[in-house]
N, C-alpha and C positions, 0 to 999 in steps of 0.2 A: 386430194391434197393431203400430204402427211403433216402432222403437227411437228413443230420443231422441238427436238430433244437433243441436248448437247451430249457429247460423248462423256463428259465429266459427270453429268447427272446420272448416266447409266452406270458408271463405274464407281459410284459412291460406296462407302463402306457398308457392309452388310451386318455390322455388329450392333445395330440398334436393338434395345430390349423389346421383347414382344413374344407372342405366341409362336411356338415352333412350326405349327402348320402355316401360319401367316408368313413366317420367315422363308419357309421352303417355297411357298407360292410366289413370294416376291422375287426370290432367286430365279425361278422359272421365267417370270415376266422380264427380269433384267437380261437373262440370256437371250430371250426372244427379241428384246429391243436391240441388243448388241448385234444380233444377226441381221435385223432390218437395217440398222445403221451401216453395217459393213456390206450391204448390197444383197444379202440373203442368198448368196451363191455358194455357201459352204455345204457341199454335198457330203462331207465327212460327218457332219452333225445330223444328218437326216434320221438316223436310227434314234438318236437322242431326242429329236423333236417328236417322233412318234410316241415314244415313251413318256415324254414330258406332258403331252396333251391327251393321254389315253383316257378312256372312260372309267378306268379303275380308280380315279382320283376321288378319295373320300371327302376331300375338303370342298368340292363343288356340289352344291345342292340346287335342285330345281323344284318348282311347284308340281312338276309332272312325276317326280320320283315315286310318290305313293300309288300311282296309277299303274296297274299291271296291264300291259298291252294285249296279252292273250285274253284276259277277262273282258277288256273293253271290246275287242274284236268279236268275241263270242256273244256279248250282249247286243252288239250292233247287228250281227247276223240274226239273232233271235228276234230282235225288234223288227227287222226287215221281213222275216218270215211271218210274224204276226200282223204287221201292217199291210204288207203287199205280198200275199202268198203266191200269186201268179208270177210276179217278177222274181221272187226268191227261187221258185221252182225252175223257171227258165234259166236263171243264172247258174244254179247248181247242176241242173241236168245237162247243160251245154258244156260243162267242164269235163275234161278227160278223167280217167280212173285215178291217175296219179294226183291230180288236184283235189279230187273228191276225197281221196285217202288222206291227203295233207289237211284238208278242212276238218275231217273227222278227228284226226289226231290233235289238231289245235283246239277243237271243242273239248276233247277229253282232257287235255292239259289244262285248259281254262277251268274246267270243273274241279280238277284236283287243286289248282291254285286257289280257287274260291273257297274250297273247303278248308284248306290250310290257313287262309287268311281269317276265316270265321273262327277257327279254333284259337288262333293267336289273339283275336279280339276278345273272345270269351275268357281266355286266361288273363288278359290284361284287366278286364272288368272284375274278375274274381279277386285278383291281387289288389285292386283299388278298394273293393268292398272290405277285404281283410284289413287293409291299412286303416280304413275309416273306422272299423270296429275296434281295432287296437287303440286308435286315438281316443275313441269314446270311452273305452275301458280304462285308459291311462289317465284321463282327466278327472 
């Protein structure tokens, strides 16, 4: 069941004061609402819809954003190998050469990502320590 939204509510003026990112997001939502109210059969706007809801939208944040999927996958495989070596060996040995090469590539990529992440965290810690020392020296 669709909630009732009047056409007038969707077409309200976009000139309310606010954050530019919020305004742009609201415009996207209003365009989507108009499309739904008009039956959603506008094939000419399909390209716009794909761009409107793309994953490149910096305004949308998720609690999963800081999790690197390659690192998580590599850690899961490593844990499986440690906890159930026979099952891990059976799973990996039954895979064809292409899958094994892909797994190896993902593990190497995960190691590189982990190293990069650790370097970034170390730099952030060093910057925080420098800021703390400057604050102590300035007071």
